Every structure is written in structure tokens, then in C-alpha cells.
All heavy atoms as atom14 arrays in JSON, in Angstrom:
{
  "sequence": "MAGGDKSRDKAEQKKDQAKSKAAQEREKADDRARRAKVDAEVEEWKAREIFDKNFDA",
  "atom14_mask": [
    [1, 1, 1, 1, 1, 1, 1, 1, 0, 0, 0, 0, 0, 0],
    [1, 1, 1, 1, 1, 0, 0, 0, 0, 0, 0, 0, 0, 0],
    [1, 1, 1, 1, 0, 0, 0, 0, 0, 0, 0, 0, 0, 0],
    [1, 1, 1, 1, 0, 0, 0, 0, 0, 0, 0, 0, 0, 0],
    [1, 1, 1, 1, 1, 1, 1, 1, 0, 0, 0, 0, 0, 0],
    [1, 1, 1, 1, 1, 1, 1, 1, 1, 0, 0, 0, 0, 0],
    [1, 1, 1, 1, 1, 1, 0, 0, 0, 0, 0, 0, 0, 0],
    [1, 1, 1, 1, 1, 1, 1, 1, 1, 1, 1, 0, 0, 0],
    [1, 1, 1, 1, 1, 1, 1, 1, 0, 0, 0, 0, 0, 0],
    [1, 1, 1, 1, 1, 1, 1, 1, 1, 0, 0, 0, 0, 0],
    [1, 1, 1, 1, 1, 0, 0, 0, 0, 0, 0, 0, 0, 0],
    [1, 1, 1, 1, 1, 1, 1, 1, 1, 0, 0, 0, 0, 0],
    [1, 1, 1, 1, 1, 1, 1, 1, 1, 0, 0, 0, 0, 0],
    [1, 1, 1, 1, 1, 1, 1, 1, 1, 0, 0, 0, 0, 0],
    [1, 1, 1, 1, 1, 1, 1, 1, 1, 0, 0, 0, 0, 0],
    [1, 1, 1, 1, 1, 1, 1, 1, 0, 0, 0, 0, 0, 0],
    [1, 1, 1, 1, 1, 1, 1, 1, 1, 0, 0, 0, 0, 0],
    [1, 1, 1, 1, 1, 0, 0, 0, 0, 0, 0, 0, 0, 0],
    [1, 1, 1, 1, 1, 1, 1, 1, 1, 0, 0, 0, 0, 0],
    [1, 1, 1, 1, 1, 1, 0, 0, 0, 0, 0, 0, 0, 0],
    [1, 1, 1, 1, 1, 1, 1, 1, 1, 0, 0, 0, 0, 0],
    [1, 1, 1, 1, 1, 0, 0, 0, 0, 0, 0, 0, 0, 0],
    [1, 1, 1, 1, 1, 0, 0, 0, 0, 0, 0, 0, 0, 0],
    [1, 1, 1, 1, 1, 1, 1, 1, 1, 0, 0, 0, 0, 0],
    [1, 1, 1, 1, 1, 1, 1, 1, 1, 0, 0, 0, 0, 0],
    [1, 1, 1, 1, 1, 1, 1, 1, 1, 1, 1, 0, 0, 0],
    [1, 1, 1, 1, 1, 1, 1, 1, 1, 0, 0, 0, 0, 0],
    [1, 1, 1, 1, 1, 1, 1, 1, 1, 0, 0, 0, 0, 0],
    [1, 1, 1, 1, 1, 0, 0, 0, 0, 0, 0, 0, 0, 0],
    [1, 1, 1, 1, 1, 1, 1, 1, 0, 0, 0, 0, 0, 0],
    [1, 1, 1, 1, 1, 1, 1, 1, 0, 0, 0, 0, 0, 0],
    [1, 1, 1, 1, 1, 1, 1, 1, 1, 1, 1, 0, 0, 0],
    [1, 1, 1, 1, 1, 0, 0, 0, 0, 0, 0, 0, 0, 0],
    [1, 1, 1, 1, 1, 1, 1, 1, 1, 1, 1, 0, 0, 0],
    [1, 1, 1, 1, 1, 1, 1, 1, 1, 1, 1, 0, 0, 0],
    [1, 1, 1, 1, 1, 0, 0, 0, 0, 0, 0, 0, 0, 0],
    [1, 1, 1, 1, 1, 1, 1, 1, 1, 0, 0, 0, 0, 0],
    [1, 1, 1, 1, 1, 1, 1, 0, 0, 0, 0, 0, 0, 0],
    [1, 1, 1, 1, 1, 1, 1, 1, 0, 0, 0, 0, 0, 0],
    [1, 1, 1, 1, 1, 0, 0, 0, 0, 0, 0, 0, 0, 0],
    [1, 1, 1, 1, 1, 1, 1, 1, 1, 0, 0, 0, 0, 0],
    [1, 1, 1, 1, 1, 1, 1, 0, 0, 0, 0, 0, 0, 0],
    [1, 1, 1, 1, 1, 1, 1, 1, 1, 0, 0, 0, 0, 0],
    [1, 1, 1, 1, 1, 1, 1, 1, 1, 0, 0, 0, 0, 0],
    [1, 1, 1, 1, 1, 1, 1, 1, 1, 1, 1, 1, 1, 1],
    [1, 1, 1, 1, 1, 1, 1, 1, 1, 0, 0, 0, 0, 0],
    [1, 1, 1, 1, 1, 0, 0, 0, 0, 0, 0, 0, 0, 0],
    [1, 1, 1, 1, 1, 1, 1, 1, 1, 1, 1, 0, 0, 0],
    [1, 1, 1, 1, 1, 1, 1, 1, 1, 0, 0, 0, 0, 0],
    [1, 1, 1, 1, 1, 1, 1, 1, 0, 0, 0, 0, 0, 0],
    [1, 1, 1, 1, 1, 1, 1, 1, 1, 1, 1, 0, 0, 0],
    [1, 1, 1, 1, 1, 1, 1, 1, 0, 0, 0, 0, 0, 0],
    [1, 1, 1, 1, 1, 1, 1, 1, 1, 0, 0, 0, 0, 0],
    [1, 1, 1, 1, 1, 1, 1, 1, 0, 0, 0, 0, 0, 0],
    [1, 1, 1, 1, 1, 1, 1, 1, 1, 1, 1, 0, 0, 0],
    [1, 1, 1, 1, 1, 1, 1, 1, 0, 0, 0, 0, 0, 0],
    [1, 1, 1, 1, 1, 0, 0, 0, 0, 0, 0, 0, 0, 0]
  ],
  "atom14_positions": [
    [[-16.25, -49.83, 60.29], [-15.47, -49.34, 59.18], [-14.21, -48.59, 59.61], [-13.52, -48.02, 58.81], [-16.31, -48.38, 58.33], [-17.25, -49.07, 57.38], [-16.3, -49.99, 56.21], [-17.58, -50.83, 55.37], [0.0, 0.0, 0.0], [0.0, 0.0, 0.0], [0.0, 0.0, 0.0], [0.0, 0.0, 0.0], [0.0, 0.0, 0.0], [0.0, 0.0, 0.0]],
    [[-13.93, -48.58, 60.9], [-12.75, -47.87, 61.39], [-11.48, -48.5, 60.82], [-10.53, -47.8, 60.51], [-12.72, -47.88, 62.91], [0.0, 0.0, 0.0], [0.0, 0.0, 0.0], [0.0, 0.0, 0.0], [0.0, 0.0, 0.0], [0.0, 0.0, 0.0], [0.0, 0.0, 0.0], [0.0, 0.0, 0.0], [0.0, 0.0, 0.0], [0.0, 0.0, 0.0]],
    [[-11.44, -49.81, 60.69], [-10.27, -50.48, 60.13], [-10.03, -50.08, 58.69], [-8.91, -49.88, 58.27], [0.0, 0.0, 0.0], [0.0, 0.0, 0.0], [0.0, 0.0, 0.0], [0.0, 0.0, 0.0], [0.0, 0.0, 0.0], [0.0, 0.0, 0.0], [0.0, 0.0, 0.0], [0.0, 0.0, 0.0], [0.0, 0.0, 0.0], [0.0, 0.0, 0.0]],
    [[-11.1, -49.93, 57.94], [-10.98, -49.51, 56.55], [-10.47, -48.09, 56.43], [-9.68, -47.77, 55.54], [0.0, 0.0, 0.0], [0.0, 0.0, 0.0], [0.0, 0.0, 0.0], [0.0, 0.0, 0.0], [0.0, 0.0, 0.0], [0.0, 0.0, 0.0], [0.0, 0.0, 0.0], [0.0, 0.0, 0.0], [0.0, 0.0, 0.0], [0.0, 0.0, 0.0]],
    [[-10.89, -47.23, 57.35], [-10.42, -45.85, 57.34], [-8.93, -45.78, 57.64], [-8.21, -44.99, 57.03], [-11.19, -45.01, 58.37], [-12.63, -44.77, 57.95], [-12.94, -44.95, 56.75], [-13.45, -44.4, 58.81], [0.0, 0.0, 0.0], [0.0, 0.0, 0.0], [0.0, 0.0, 0.0], [0.0, 0.0, 0.0], [0.0, 0.0, 0.0], [0.0, 0.0, 0.0]],
    [[-8.47, -46.61, 58.56], [-7.04, -46.61, 58.91], [-6.2, -47.05, 57.73], [-5.18, -46.43, 57.43], [-6.78, -47.52, 60.11], [-7.16, -46.92, 61.43], [-6.75, -47.84, 62.57], [-7.15, -47.24, 63.9], [-6.76, -48.12, 65.01], [0.0, 0.0, 0.0], [0.0, 0.0, 0.0], [0.0, 0.0, 0.0], [0.0, 0.0, 0.0], [0.0, 0.0, 0.0]],
    [[-6.62, -48.1, 57.05], [-5.83, -48.57, 55.91], [-5.88, -47.56, 54.77], [-4.91, -47.38, 54.05], [-6.29, -49.94, 55.45], [-7.61, -49.9, 54.95], [0.0, 0.0, 0.0], [0.0, 0.0, 0.0], [0.0, 0.0, 0.0], [0.0, 0.0, 0.0], [0.0, 0.0, 0.0], [0.0, 0.0, 0.0], [0.0, 0.0, 0.0], [0.0, 0.0, 0.0]],
    [[-7.01, -46.87, 54.62], [-7.11, -45.84, 53.6], [-6.17, -44.67, 53.94], [-5.5, -44.13, 53.06], [-8.55, -45.34, 53.49], [-8.75, -44.42, 52.3], [-10.18, -43.97, 52.1], [-11.09, -45.1, 52.04], [-12.24, -45.17, 52.72], [-12.61, -44.17, 53.5], [-13.02, -46.21, 52.6], [0.0, 0.0, 0.0], [0.0, 0.0, 0.0], [0.0, 0.0, 0.0]],
    [[-6.13, -44.31, 55.23], [-5.22, -43.24, 55.66], [-3.77, -43.62, 55.4], [-2.98, -42.8, 54.93], [-5.41, -42.93, 57.15], [-6.72, -42.22, 57.45], [-7.34, -41.69, 56.5], [-7.11, -42.18, 58.63], [0.0, 0.0, 0.0], [0.0, 0.0, 0.0], [0.0, 0.0, 0.0], [0.0, 0.0, 0.0], [0.0, 0.0, 0.0], [0.0, 0.0, 0.0]],
    [[-3.42, -44.86, 55.69], [-2.05, -45.32, 55.44], [-1.74, -45.29, 53.95], [-0.65, -44.89, 53.53], [-1.83, -46.72, 56.0], [-1.63, -46.75, 57.49], [-1.23, -48.13, 57.95], [-0.98, -48.12, 59.44], [-0.49, -49.41, 59.93], [0.0, 0.0, 0.0], [0.0, 0.0, 0.0], [0.0, 0.0, 0.0], [0.0, 0.0, 0.0], [0.0, 0.0, 0.0]],
    [[-2.71, -45.71, 53.15], [-2.52, -45.7, 51.7], [-2.33, -44.27, 51.2], [-1.47, -44.01, 50.36], [-3.7, -46.36, 51.01], [0.0, 0.0, 0.0], [0.0, 0.0, 0.0], [0.0, 0.0, 0.0], [0.0, 0.0, 0.0], [0.0, 0.0, 0.0], [0.0, 0.0, 0.0], [0.0, 0.0, 0.0], [0.0, 0.0, 0.0], [0.0, 0.0, 0.0]],
    [[-3.12, -43.35, 51.71], [-2.98, -41.93, 51.33], [-1.62, -41.39, 51.75], [-0.99, -40.64, 51.01], [-4.1, -41.09, 51.96], [-5.46, -41.29, 51.33], [-5.51, -40.81, 49.9], [-4.92, -39.76, 49.58], [-6.14, -41.5, 49.08], [0.0, 0.0, 0.0], [0.0, 0.0, 0.0], [0.0, 0.0, 0.0], [0.0, 0.0, 0.0], [0.0, 0.0, 0.0]],
    [[-1.17, -41.79, 52.95], [0.14, -41.35, 53.44], [1.24, -41.84, 52.51], [2.14, -41.08, 52.12], [0.4, -41.92, 54.84], [0.37, -40.91, 55.92], [0.72, -41.53, 57.27], [0.66, -42.76, 57.44], [1.06, -40.71, 58.22], [0.0, 0.0, 0.0], [0.0, 0.0, 0.0], [0.0, 0.0, 0.0], [0.0, 0.0, 0.0], [0.0, 0.0, 0.0]],
    [[1.17, -43.11, 52.14], [2.18, -43.68, 51.24], [2.14, -42.99, 49.88], [3.18, -42.72, 49.28], [1.99, -45.18, 51.08], [2.45, -45.96, 52.27], [2.44, -47.44, 51.99], [2.99, -48.17, 53.2], [3.41, -49.51, 52.88], [0.0, 0.0, 0.0], [0.0, 0.0, 0.0], [0.0, 0.0, 0.0], [0.0, 0.0, 0.0], [0.0, 0.0, 0.0]],
    [[0.95, -42.7, 49.41], [0.79, -42.02, 48.12], [1.42, -40.62, 48.19], [2.15, -40.22, 47.28], [-0.7, -41.92, 47.79], [-1.01, -41.32, 46.46], [-2.52, -41.34, 46.24], [-2.94, -40.51, 45.08], [-4.39, -40.45, 44.94], [0.0, 0.0, 0.0], [0.0, 0.0, 0.0], [0.0, 0.0, 0.0], [0.0, 0.0, 0.0], [0.0, 0.0, 0.0]],
    [[1.14, -39.91, 49.29], [1.72, -38.57, 49.46], [3.24, -38.63, 49.55], [3.93, -37.78, 48.98], [1.14, -37.9, 50.7], [-0.32, -37.52, 50.54], [-0.81, -37.48, 49.39], [-0.97, -37.25, 51.58], [0.0, 0.0, 0.0], [0.0, 0.0, 0.0], [0.0, 0.0, 0.0], [0.0, 0.0, 0.0], [0.0, 0.0, 0.0], [0.0, 0.0, 0.0]],
    [[3.76, -39.64, 50.26], [5.21, -39.79, 50.37], [5.83, -40.06, 49.01], [6.88, -39.53, 48.67], [5.55, -40.91, 51.34], [5.32, -40.57, 52.79], [5.51, -41.76, 53.71], [5.61, -42.91, 53.26], [5.54, -41.5, 55.01], [0.0, 0.0, 0.0], [0.0, 0.0, 0.0], [0.0, 0.0, 0.0], [0.0, 0.0, 0.0], [0.0, 0.0, 0.0]],
    [[5.17, -40.9, 48.23], [5.68, -41.21, 46.89], [5.68, -39.98, 46.01], [6.63, -39.74, 45.26], [4.85, -42.32, 46.26], [0.0, 0.0, 0.0], [0.0, 0.0, 0.0], [0.0, 0.0, 0.0], [0.0, 0.0, 0.0], [0.0, 0.0, 0.0], [0.0, 0.0, 0.0], [0.0, 0.0, 0.0], [0.0, 0.0, 0.0], [0.0, 0.0, 0.0]],
    [[4.62, -39.18, 46.09], [4.56, -37.94, 45.31], [5.67, -36.99, 45.72], [6.32, -36.36, 44.88], [3.2, -37.26, 45.49], [2.09, -37.87, 44.71], [0.81, -37.08, 44.9], [-0.35, -37.63, 44.12], [-1.56, -36.84, 44.3], [0.0, 0.0, 0.0], [0.0, 0.0, 0.0], [0.0, 0.0, 0.0], [0.0, 0.0, 0.0], [0.0, 0.0, 0.0]],
    [[5.88, -36.88, 47.03], [6.91, -36.0, 47.55], [8.29, -36.45, 47.08], [9.12, -35.64, 46.65], [6.85, -35.97, 49.08], [7.87, -35.17, 49.59], [0.0, 0.0, 0.0], [0.0, 0.0, 0.0], [0.0, 0.0, 0.0], [0.0, 0.0, 0.0], [0.0, 0.0, 0.0], [0.0, 0.0, 0.0], [0.0, 0.0, 0.0], [0.0, 0.0, 0.0]],
    [[8.53, -37.75, 47.17], [9.82, -38.28, 46.74], [10.03, -38.05, 45.24], [11.12, -37.68, 44.8], [9.92, -39.77, 47.07], [11.27, -40.33, 46.75], [11.44, -41.74, 47.26], [12.83, -42.22, 46.92], [13.17, -43.44, 47.6], [0.0, 0.0, 0.0], [0.0, 0.0, 0.0], [0.0, 0.0, 0.0], [0.0, 0.0, 0.0], [0.0, 0.0, 0.0]],
    [[8.98, -38.26, 44.46], [9.08, -38.03, 43.02], [9.39, -36.57, 42.72], [10.21, -36.27, 41.85], [7.79, -38.45, 42.33], [0.0, 0.0, 0.0], [0.0, 0.0, 0.0], [0.0, 0.0, 0.0], [0.0, 0.0, 0.0], [0.0, 0.0, 0.0], [0.0, 0.0, 0.0], [0.0, 0.0, 0.0], [0.0, 0.0, 0.0], [0.0, 0.0, 0.0]],
    [[8.77, -35.67, 43.46], [9.03, -34.24, 43.27], [10.48, -33.91, 43.61], [11.14, -33.14, 42.9], [8.07, -33.41, 44.12], [0.0, 0.0, 0.0], [0.0, 0.0, 0.0], [0.0, 0.0, 0.0], [0.0, 0.0, 0.0], [0.0, 0.0, 0.0], [0.0, 0.0, 0.0], [0.0, 0.0, 0.0], [0.0, 0.0, 0.0], [0.0, 0.0, 0.0]],
    [[10.99, -34.51, 44.68], [12.39, -34.28, 45.06], [13.33, -34.81, 43.99], [14.33, -34.16, 43.65], [12.7, -34.95, 46.4], [12.07, -34.27, 47.58], [12.28, -35.05, 48.88], [12.68, -36.21, 48.85], [12.0, -34.41, 50.0], [0.0, 0.0, 0.0], [0.0, 0.0, 0.0], [0.0, 0.0, 0.0], [0.0, 0.0, 0.0], [0.0, 0.0, 0.0]],
    [[13.01, -35.96, 43.43], [13.86, -36.54, 42.39], [13.85, -35.67, 41.13], [14.88, -35.48, 40.49], [13.4, -37.96, 42.05], [13.65, -38.95, 43.16], [15.12, -39.1, 43.52], [15.98, -39.08, 42.6], [15.42, -39.23, 44.72], [0.0, 0.0, 0.0], [0.0, 0.0, 0.0], [0.0, 0.0, 0.0], [0.0, 0.0, 0.0], [0.0, 0.0, 0.0]],
    [[12.67, -35.15, 40.77], [12.59, -34.24, 39.62], [13.42, -32.99, 39.87], [14.11, -32.5, 38.96], [11.14, -33.85, 39.34], [10.37, -34.88, 38.55], [9.05, -34.32, 38.04], [8.19, -33.82, 39.09], [7.35, -34.55, 39.81], [7.24, -35.84, 39.57], [6.6, -34.0, 40.74], [0.0, 0.0, 0.0], [0.0, 0.0, 0.0], [0.0, 0.0, 0.0]],
    [[13.35, -32.47, 41.08], [14.12, -31.27, 41.43], [15.63, -31.54, 41.31], [16.37, -30.73, 40.77], [13.77, -30.85, 42.85], [14.15, -29.44, 43.18], [13.61, -29.01, 44.53], [12.38, -29.03, 44.72], [14.44, -28.66, 45.39], [0.0, 0.0, 0.0], [0.0, 0.0, 0.0], [0.0, 0.0, 0.0], [0.0, 0.0, 0.0], [0.0, 0.0, 0.0]],
    [[16.05, -32.71, 41.81], [17.46, -33.08, 41.7], [17.88, -33.2, 40.24], [18.96, -32.74, 39.86], [17.73, -34.41, 42.41], [17.75, -34.33, 43.91], [18.03, -35.71, 44.49], [17.91, -35.75, 45.98], [18.13, -37.12, 46.51], [0.0, 0.0, 0.0], [0.0, 0.0, 0.0], [0.0, 0.0, 0.0], [0.0, 0.0, 0.0], [0.0, 0.0, 0.0]],
    [[17.04, -33.81, 39.43], [17.34, -33.96, 38.0], [17.43, -32.6, 37.32], [18.31, -32.37, 36.49], [16.3, -34.84, 37.32], [0.0, 0.0, 0.0], [0.0, 0.0, 0.0], [0.0, 0.0, 0.0], [0.0, 0.0, 0.0], [0.0, 0.0, 0.0], [0.0, 0.0, 0.0], [0.0, 0.0, 0.0], [0.0, 0.0, 0.0], [0.0, 0.0, 0.0]],
    [[16.51, -31.7, 37.67], [16.55, -30.35, 37.12], [17.83, -29.63, 37.51], [18.45, -28.95, 36.68], [15.34, -29.53, 37.58], [14.04, -29.98, 36.95], [14.07, -30.76, 35.98], [12.97, -29.55, 37.45], [0.0, 0.0, 0.0], [0.0, 0.0, 0.0], [0.0, 0.0, 0.0], [0.0, 0.0, 0.0], [0.0, 0.0, 0.0], [0.0, 0.0, 0.0]],
    [[18.24, -29.79, 38.76], [19.49, -29.18, 39.22], [20.69, -29.72, 38.45], [21.57, -28.96, 38.03], [19.7, -29.42, 40.72], [18.78, -28.58, 41.59], [18.17, -27.61, 41.08], [18.66, -28.91, 42.79], [0.0, 0.0, 0.0], [0.0, 0.0, 0.0], [0.0, 0.0, 0.0], [0.0, 0.0, 0.0], [0.0, 0.0, 0.0], [0.0, 0.0, 0.0]],
    [[20.72, -31.05, 38.26], [21.82, -31.65, 37.5], [21.83, -31.13, 36.07], [22.9, -30.84, 35.52], [21.7, -33.17, 37.51], [22.1, -33.8, 38.82], [22.24, -35.32, 38.7], [20.99, -35.97, 38.36], [20.12, -36.46, 39.24], [20.37, -36.37, 40.52], [19.02, -37.04, 38.83], [0.0, 0.0, 0.0], [0.0, 0.0, 0.0], [0.0, 0.0, 0.0]],
    [[20.67, -30.98, 35.48], [20.59, -30.49, 34.1], [21.07, -29.04, 34.02], [21.8, -28.68, 33.09], [19.16, -30.59, 33.58], [0.0, 0.0, 0.0], [0.0, 0.0, 0.0], [0.0, 0.0, 0.0], [0.0, 0.0, 0.0], [0.0, 0.0, 0.0], [0.0, 0.0, 0.0], [0.0, 0.0, 0.0], [0.0, 0.0, 0.0], [0.0, 0.0, 0.0]],
    [[20.67, -28.22, 35.0], [21.14, -26.83, 35.02], [22.65, -26.76, 35.17], [23.32, -25.98, 34.47], [20.47, -26.05, 36.15], [19.12, -25.48, 35.81], [18.65, -24.48, 36.86], [18.34, -25.13, 38.12], [17.18, -25.71, 38.41], [16.22, -25.74, 37.51], [16.97, -26.27, 39.58], [0.0, 0.0, 0.0], [0.0, 0.0, 0.0], [0.0, 0.0, 0.0]],
    [[23.2, -27.58, 36.06], [24.66, -27.59, 36.26], [25.38, -28.03, 35.0], [26.42, -27.47, 34.63], [25.04, -28.49, 37.43], [24.82, -27.83, 38.75], [25.47, -28.64, 39.88], [24.57, -28.59, 41.02], [23.94, -29.61, 41.56], [24.11, -30.81, 41.09], [23.13, -29.44, 42.57], [0.0, 0.0, 0.0], [0.0, 0.0, 0.0], [0.0, 0.0, 0.0]],
    [[24.84, -29.03, 34.34], [25.46, -29.53, 33.1], [25.44, -28.44, 32.04], [26.42, -28.26, 31.3], [24.74, -30.77, 32.61], [0.0, 0.0, 0.0], [0.0, 0.0, 0.0], [0.0, 0.0, 0.0], [0.0, 0.0, 0.0], [0.0, 0.0, 0.0], [0.0, 0.0, 0.0], [0.0, 0.0, 0.0], [0.0, 0.0, 0.0], [0.0, 0.0, 0.0]],
    [[24.35, -27.7, 31.96], [24.25, -26.62, 30.97], [25.27, -25.53, 31.27], [25.96, -25.05, 30.37], [22.83, -26.03, 30.99], [22.63, -24.95, 29.95], [21.22, -24.43, 29.97], [21.08, -23.29, 28.96], [19.82, -22.63, 29.04], [0.0, 0.0, 0.0], [0.0, 0.0, 0.0], [0.0, 0.0, 0.0], [0.0, 0.0, 0.0], [0.0, 0.0, 0.0]],
    [[25.39, -25.16, 32.53], [26.36, -24.14, 32.92], [27.78, -24.63, 32.63], [28.6, -23.88, 32.1], [26.2, -23.75, 34.41], [27.36, -22.91, 34.89], [24.89, -23.0, 34.61], [0.0, 0.0, 0.0], [0.0, 0.0, 0.0], [0.0, 0.0, 0.0], [0.0, 0.0, 0.0], [0.0, 0.0, 0.0], [0.0, 0.0, 0.0], [0.0, 0.0, 0.0]],
    [[28.06, -25.89, 32.97], [29.38, -26.45, 32.7], [29.7, -26.41, 31.2], [30.81, -26.06, 30.81], [29.48, -27.89, 33.2], [29.54, -27.98, 34.71], [29.73, -26.94, 35.38], [29.36, -29.1, 35.24], [0.0, 0.0, 0.0], [0.0, 0.0, 0.0], [0.0, 0.0, 0.0], [0.0, 0.0, 0.0], [0.0, 0.0, 0.0], [0.0, 0.0, 0.0]],
    [[28.72, -26.73, 30.39], [28.92, -26.7, 28.94], [29.18, -25.27, 28.46], [30.05, -25.04, 27.6], [27.71, -27.28, 28.22], [0.0, 0.0, 0.0], [0.0, 0.0, 0.0], [0.0, 0.0, 0.0], [0.0, 0.0, 0.0], [0.0, 0.0, 0.0], [0.0, 0.0, 0.0], [0.0, 0.0, 0.0], [0.0, 0.0, 0.0], [0.0, 0.0, 0.0]],
    [[28.47, -24.31, 29.02], [28.68, -22.91, 28.64], [30.07, -22.44, 29.05], [30.73, -21.71, 28.3], [27.6, -22.02, 29.25], [26.24, -22.22, 28.64], [25.13, -21.48, 29.37], [25.39, -20.91, 30.45], [24.01, -21.48, 28.85], [0.0, 0.0, 0.0], [0.0, 0.0, 0.0], [0.0, 0.0, 0.0], [0.0, 0.0, 0.0], [0.0, 0.0, 0.0]],
    [[30.52, -22.86, 30.22], [31.87, -22.5, 30.68], [32.92, -23.09, 29.75], [33.87, -22.41, 29.36], [32.09, -22.95, 32.14], [33.55, -22.86, 32.53], [31.23, -22.12, 33.09], [0.0, 0.0, 0.0], [0.0, 0.0, 0.0], [0.0, 0.0, 0.0], [0.0, 0.0, 0.0], [0.0, 0.0, 0.0], [0.0, 0.0, 0.0], [0.0, 0.0, 0.0]],
    [[32.74, -24.35, 29.4], [33.7, -25.0, 28.5], [33.72, -24.3, 27.14], [34.78, -24.12, 26.54], [33.37, -26.49, 28.34], [33.66, -27.3, 29.57], [35.1, -27.21, 30.04], [36.02, -27.29, 29.19], [35.32, -27.05, 31.25], [0.0, 0.0, 0.0], [0.0, 0.0, 0.0], [0.0, 0.0, 0.0], [0.0, 0.0, 0.0], [0.0, 0.0, 0.0]],
    [[32.55, -23.92, 26.65], [32.49, -23.2, 25.37], [33.22, -21.87, 25.48], [33.97, -21.47, 24.58], [31.04, -22.98, 24.97], [30.89, -22.28, 23.63], [29.44, -22.03, 23.25], [28.53, -22.51, 23.94], [29.23, -21.32, 22.24], [0.0, 0.0, 0.0], [0.0, 0.0, 0.0], [0.0, 0.0, 0.0], [0.0, 0.0, 0.0], [0.0, 0.0, 0.0]],
    [[33.01, -21.17, 26.58], [33.65, -19.88, 26.79], [35.18, -20.05, 26.82], [35.91, -19.28, 26.2], [33.14, -19.28, 28.11], [33.82, -18.02, 28.5], [33.6, -16.77, 27.99], [34.84, -17.86, 29.49], [34.42, -15.86, 28.61], [35.19, -16.51, 29.54], [35.49, -18.75, 30.34], [36.17, -16.02, 30.39], [36.45, -18.26, 31.2], [36.78, -16.92, 31.22]],
    [[35.65, -21.1, 27.53], [37.09, -21.36, 27.6], [37.64, -21.65, 26.21], [38.71, -21.17, 25.84], [37.38, -22.54, 28.52], [37.24, -22.23, 29.99], [37.53, -23.48, 30.8], [37.36, -23.27, 32.27], [37.6, -24.53, 33.02], [0.0, 0.0, 0.0], [0.0, 0.0, 0.0], [0.0, 0.0, 0.0], [0.0, 0.0, 0.0], [0.0, 0.0, 0.0]],
    [[36.92, -22.46, 25.45], [37.38, -22.82, 24.11], [37.44, -21.59, 23.22], [38.4, -21.42, 22.45], [36.45, -23.87, 23.5], [0.0, 0.0, 0.0], [0.0, 0.0, 0.0], [0.0, 0.0, 0.0], [0.0, 0.0, 0.0], [0.0, 0.0, 0.0], [0.0, 0.0, 0.0], [0.0, 0.0, 0.0], [0.0, 0.0, 0.0], [0.0, 0.0, 0.0]],
    [[36.45, -20.71, 23.32], [36.48, -19.49, 22.51], [37.65, -18.6, 22.89], [38.27, -17.98, 22.03], [35.17, -18.72, 22.67], [34.02, -19.34, 21.96], [32.75, -18.55, 22.23], [31.62, -19.29, 21.75], [30.72, -18.81, 20.9], [30.83, -17.58, 20.47], [29.72, -19.53, 20.51], [0.0, 0.0, 0.0], [0.0, 0.0, 0.0], [0.0, 0.0, 0.0]],
    [[37.94, -18.52, 24.2], [39.04, -17.7, 24.65], [40.36, -18.23, 24.11], [41.21, -17.48, 23.65], [39.06, -17.65, 26.18], [39.12, -16.23, 26.66], [39.17, -16.14, 28.16], [40.03, -16.78, 28.8], [38.32, -15.42, 28.67], [0.0, 0.0, 0.0], [0.0, 0.0, 0.0], [0.0, 0.0, 0.0], [0.0, 0.0, 0.0], [0.0, 0.0, 0.0]],
    [[40.53, -19.55, 24.17], [41.75, -20.18, 23.65], [41.84, -19.94, 22.14], [42.92, -19.58, 21.63], [41.79, -21.69, 23.97], [41.97, -21.88, 25.48], [42.87, -22.4, 23.18], [41.76, -23.3, 25.95], [0.0, 0.0, 0.0], [0.0, 0.0, 0.0], [0.0, 0.0, 0.0], [0.0, 0.0, 0.0], [0.0, 0.0, 0.0], [0.0, 0.0, 0.0]],
    [[40.74, -20.12, 21.45], [40.72, -19.88, 20.01], [41.11, -18.44, 19.7], [41.95, -18.19, 18.83], [39.33, -20.18, 19.44], [39.21, -19.95, 17.97], [39.61, -20.94, 17.08], [38.71, -18.76, 17.48], [39.51, -20.73, 15.71], [38.61, -18.54, 16.12], [39.0, -19.53, 15.23], [0.0, 0.0, 0.0], [0.0, 0.0, 0.0], [0.0, 0.0, 0.0]],
    [[40.5, -17.51, 20.44], [40.81, -16.09, 20.2], [42.29, -15.79, 20.46], [42.91, -15.05, 19.69], [39.94, -15.19, 21.08], [38.48, -15.16, 20.65], [38.18, -15.63, 19.52], [37.64, -14.7, 21.44], [0.0, 0.0, 0.0], [0.0, 0.0, 0.0], [0.0, 0.0, 0.0], [0.0, 0.0, 0.0], [0.0, 0.0, 0.0], [0.0, 0.0, 0.0]],
    [[42.86, -16.35, 21.49], [44.28, -16.12, 21.79], [45.16, -16.68, 20.69], [46.16, -16.06, 20.31], [44.66, -16.81, 23.11], [44.28, -16.05, 24.34], [44.79, -16.81, 25.55], [44.28, -16.19, 26.83], [44.71, -16.98, 28.01], [0.0, 0.0, 0.0], [0.0, 0.0, 0.0], [0.0, 0.0, 0.0], [0.0, 0.0, 0.0], [0.0, 0.0, 0.0]],
    [[44.81, -17.86, 20.19], [45.68, -18.52, 19.21], [45.51, -17.99, 17.79], [46.45, -18.04, 17.02], [45.41, -20.02, 19.22], [45.9, -20.67, 20.48], [46.85, -20.2, 21.1], [45.28, -21.75, 20.88], [0.0, 0.0, 0.0], [0.0, 0.0, 0.0], [0.0, 0.0, 0.0], [0.0, 0.0, 0.0], [0.0, 0.0, 0.0], [0.0, 0.0, 0.0]],
    [[44.33, -17.51, 17.45], [44.09, -17.18, 16.05], [43.81, -15.71, 15.78], [43.7, -15.32, 14.62], [42.95, -18.05, 15.51], [43.28, -19.5, 15.54], [42.72, -20.34, 16.47], [44.19, -20.03, 14.62], [43.06, -21.69, 16.51], [44.51, -21.38, 14.65], [43.96, -22.21, 15.6], [0.0, 0.0, 0.0], [0.0, 0.0, 0.0], [0.0, 0.0, 0.0]],
    [[43.7, -14.91, 16.81], [43.54, -13.47, 16.59], [44.92, -12.83, 16.5], [45.81, -13.13, 17.27], [42.76, -12.81, 17.73], [41.27, -12.85, 17.49], [40.86, -13.33, 16.42], [40.52, -12.39, 18.36], [0.0, 0.0, 0.0], [0.0, 0.0, 0.0], [0.0, 0.0, 0.0], [0.0, 0.0, 0.0], [0.0, 0.0, 0.0], [0.0, 0.0, 0.0]],
    [[45.05, -11.96, 15.53], [46.34, -11.29, 15.36], [46.29, -9.9, 15.91], [45.33, -9.27, 16.01], [46.73, -11.27, 13.89], [0.0, 0.0, 0.0], [0.0, 0.0, 0.0], [0.0, 0.0, 0.0], [0.0, 0.0, 0.0], [0.0, 0.0, 0.0], [0.0, 0.0, 0.0], [0.0, 0.0, 0.0], [0.0, 0.0, 0.0], [0.0, 0.0, 0.0]]
  ]
}
């Protein structure tokens, strides 16, 4: 059964690698989402500042 154990170990390794890669991809997606949110907040802040300059007396 040594051959079966080796293939099982390889399968477990591949499974662990896939999980790790998926976790990295989720982390990247979370980072992109956070950056997009910050960018949107910055744009909103800029728009409010422009609005305040133009319409505040």
C-alpha cells in the first residue's frame, strides 16, 4: 500500500496548494475592494470640496 500512500500524499499536497492559492486570491480581491472603496471616498471628498467652493457664499 506504499504506492497508494504516495498518491494520497500528492493529492493532499495539491489540495493544500489549491486552498492556499484560493486564500491568496480572496486576499487580493479584498485588497482591491478596499482600495476601490477608499478611492470612491476620496472622489466623494473632492467633489464635496469643489461643491463647497463653488456654492458656499
